[in-house]
N, C-alpha and C positions, 0 to 999 in steps of 0.2 A: 501579288497587294498585300497578300495575309501575311506572308512571310517577314514581307518587309515592315508593317503595321507591328506585328511581334517583336521583331527585332529592337525598333525603336522604343516600344513600352519597355523592354527590357532594360536599355539605358537610362530611360527615365527611372524605373524602379530601381537602377545601383547608384544614381547619383540624388537621392533623395534630400541631399545636403545643398545641394542647390534649389531644387525645387520645391521644397518646403522645408525652410532652415529655421521654423517654428515647430516643427511637427515633433513628439516623443522622440520619436528614431533618432532626426538631427542632433537633439538635446543629448542625446546617449555618445554621438560619435564627438561632440565637444568636451562633455566628459573623457571620453578614452582620452581625450588629447590633453588634456587638464594631468590627470594620472599620468601622462609619460612624461609631461614636465617636471610634475613632483617628484619621479620615478628618479630622474637624473639632474634633481636638481642642485646638486654639489660636483656636475660631471657634464664636459659639452655634449649636446645632444644635436649635432648637426645632418648625421648621416643614419639612416635606420631601415631595415629591412623587416616587412611583412612576410609571414609564410605561414603553415598549415603542415599537420601531421599527413592529411591525404586530399583528395581531391573534393570537389563541391562544396567546402565547409566554409565556404564566404568570403574568400580569402581576399578574392579582385573587389568584391564589394566593399570590404572593409579598406583596402588599400586606395580607392580611387576616395570614398568620400573623405577620408582622414587628409588626404592629400588638399581635398577642398575645403575643409575647415582650418586647418592650419594656413593657406592661403588666405581664408577670412580675418586671419591676425594682422593683414596687412603685411605678411612676410613673403618672399620670394622664393616658390616652391616648386624645385624639380620630381616630377614623379617618373622612375625610370622603369620601364617595362622589362626586368631582369630575366622575366623566364623566357628564354631562346628555345622552349621547347613547344610549348602550347600557348601562346603570347594573347594576352586578351585587350591590354589598355588601349590598343588604338579600337577597338570595338567601342567600348566604352565612351569614347572620348571622339568618335569618327576620325580619326587620324588616319595618316597617309603613313603605310608600313614597308614601303619599299626601302627605304631608309632608316637607321636609328641605329640604338646600342651596337648591334654587331658590324654597321659601318665603319662606327668609331674604332672599335676596338681591332682589325685587322687594316687599320689605316688609310681607309680607300674615304672619307670626311672627317671633320672636325667638327667639337662638339657643337659651334656656333652654326656649322651646316647642317647638321642631323635633329637638332631639336622642333619643337613645333610649339604655337604659341597656343592653348586652350581657350574658349571663351570665358574663363573665368579670372577674373586680376590677379596676377601673382604667379599664376600656375602655369609653368610651362613642361609638356610631354615631353620625353625621350621613347619613342614606340622601341621594341623591340630592334626591329629592322628584319631583312631577311635570316632565316632560320640556317643555323652554322651546323656544321656536322661536330663539331667539337665543342659544345656550350658550358662543359666544366672549364676547360683550358683556357677558354677565352674570359673566364670570371676569375679566375684565378690569376688572372698574366699582370704583368707588370703595367701593359697599355691601360687595364681597369684603375690601378693602383692611381695611373695618373691621369685618368677622366675624372677620377673620385677627387683628386684634387685639385682640379682645373673647374671642376663644379663648385666647389667650395669657396672660389673667389668671385663665385656671381650670383649664388643661392643662398638664402637663410637656412634651406632646409632642405635636405634631398630624401625622397622617399623610396625604395625599390622594391619591386613585386617580383616573388620567388617563386621557384614550383614548390610545390609540397617535399617536405625535408625527409619524410618516410620514401617518398619514392626515387629519388636523385640524389647525389651530393651536392648540389649546386649552391643551396642556402646555408651548409655548412662552407663552403669554401666562402661567399659573399660574408659572411658573418666576423669571417677575420679580418676585415676589410671597411666595416661599419662601425658605430660608434653603440649602438642597439640593437635587439630583435624580439619583434613581438610575436606572437605565436597565435594563431587563430584555429578555434577548436567550435563542434558545432553540435549544439544540446539534439538528442538521439540518433546522432550518427557518429562521430567520434568514439570509441569505446576507449575505457581509462589505460588499459595499456598501451594504448597507439600514440594518446597524450604523454604519456610518461616516457614514452620512448623517444618520442620528438623533443621534448624536451631535454632530456638525456644527449642526445645529440647536439644541441644547442649549446648547452652547458661551457663544453671545454673552450671552445671558441674565444676569441679575444674581446671579443664586444660582449656589452652588458645583456643578459636575460632581462627584458623591460617587464615581462607580464604577459599573457593573454588576454584574450577577446574570446568572450562564450557567445555564440552564434543562435538564433532561433530558440532563446529561453520563454516557455510558456509561463507567464505570470498571471496574476490578478490585473483586475480591468484599474485598478487604481496604480497601477504600478507601471513604469516604464519598460521595454523589454528594445531587446537587440534586434539589428534587422538582418539580415542573412539572405543568401542568394536564394 
């Protein structure tokens, strides 16, 4: 029972923009949303990935809350768990992970059969699905390109949660198929060299590096702060 309560509390903490939309934390996510829109003001931004330099830097919290604040603009949003190695989106949104992205990419299901509706108006979830033996190959496949094009017909904004860029090549591969990339770093955890290396790996991609989000910044009581996992 204690373990279950802890999992529920973690989910509640992750989805602060839904549970407490007027909080300073939620306001910061809306600020990030606005900055992303300004960053792409002269370009189409309908697909975006979120990654981090390494693990435990707040990426999953960031991507979940960004998906919610975009849907709060009355947009149709699809959140895709493209971390086919250590998926977390289905935990955050309490979704069934027996089918999802990998099911679509290997041809077992269509997008319409694999996604699930969230409890948030306008936000649908495509979990990772069963973990495949070849994540990088699937993300770089023609099936992935086809899925993105199909999703763009039904959704205003598609956001991908991807593995840390320094750990595997998955984020770099997907960065060639989306409109922009966002890098999450964590105060007092991500060292400068790792952040710069992650930036260097993302910059050659066809998509635009939109910027970075700094988590867990200690500011004065009169200032807003970012929320981290």
